[in-house]
N, C-alpha and C positions, 0 to 999 in steps of 0.2 A: 683834265685831271689837275687837281691842286698840286702845288709843288710840295716836296717833302725833303727832309734832310737825311733820312736813313731808312732802312728797311722796316724798322718798327713803326715809323710814322706812316709809311706806305701801307703796311698791314692795317693799321688803325683806320686809314682813309677807306680802304677797300671793305673793311668790316662795316663801316658806317653805311657805305653804298649798299652792301648786301642786306643790311637791316631795312633800309628804305625800300628796296625791291621786294623783300619778304612781306613787308607791311602792305605794299601796293597789291601784291598777289592776294593776300588775305582779304583786302577790300574788294577786289574784283571777283572773288569766289563767293561773295555774299549775294543773296537775292535782293532785288530792289524792295525797299520797305514801303514805298508809296509811288504815286504816279510821277512825281518830279524825278525821283531816282530812276524810274523806268526809262524816262526820256534820256537821262544822262547816260545810263548803261547802253542804250541803243546808239547814242552818239559815239561813245567810246568804241562800240562794236563796228560801226560803219566808218567813223572818222569823217563824216559828212553831215552837215546840217540839212542838205537837200534830201539825202537818203533817209535821214531820221524823220524828216517831215513826211516823206512819201510813205514810210512804214505806218505812221499813225493815221494818215489819211486813208490808207488801204483798210485799216481796221475801223474806219468811220468814227474815229475819236476826235473830238473837237477841242480846241484850246479853251482856256479859261474865259476868253472873250465870247465864246459861243460860235466861233467860226472855225473853219478848217485850219490846221496847223500851217504855219509858214516857216521858212528857214529863219526868218527874223525872230520868231518865237523861241526857237531853239537857241539861237545866238544870244538872245536876251537872257535866257535862263543860264547859259554858260557864263555870261559876263556878270550878271547880278546875283546869281545863285538864288536860293530860297531857304527859308528856315528849316524845311524838312529834308534837306539834302545833306548827307554827311560831308563835312569839310574835306575828308580824305578822298572821297569819291569825286567831289568837285575839283580838287587839285589835280587828280589824274586826268579828268576831262580837259582841264585847261592846258595840261602838258600836251595832250593829244592835239589840241587846237594850235599850240605854238609850233609843234613839230610839223603839223600840216602846212602852216604858213611858211615855215623855213624850207620845206621840200617841195612847195607848190602843190599841185594836185596829185602827185605821186605818193603812193602809200605802200 
């Protein structure tokens, strides 16, 4: 938590965090608008590039290269994004990725 000088500043900081969380919830409650967003939602759901890859392989959906999905495809999408992914959704997925790296494979 950022430092604060008085209760009013603490309340302001907490209100700002509350707004960020509310915005993230609103983003996560939306349906994917396209295939790239569907991949990102699945990654957020599983917290795993491997499980995301397996999900799309099980559905017999192939990557843009015409081959089965790999974990690298999911990682590349997380890293590079795509024009058709909402920036808010991508930011949440990247947070999940950072949290996963910090905590290891535990979730």
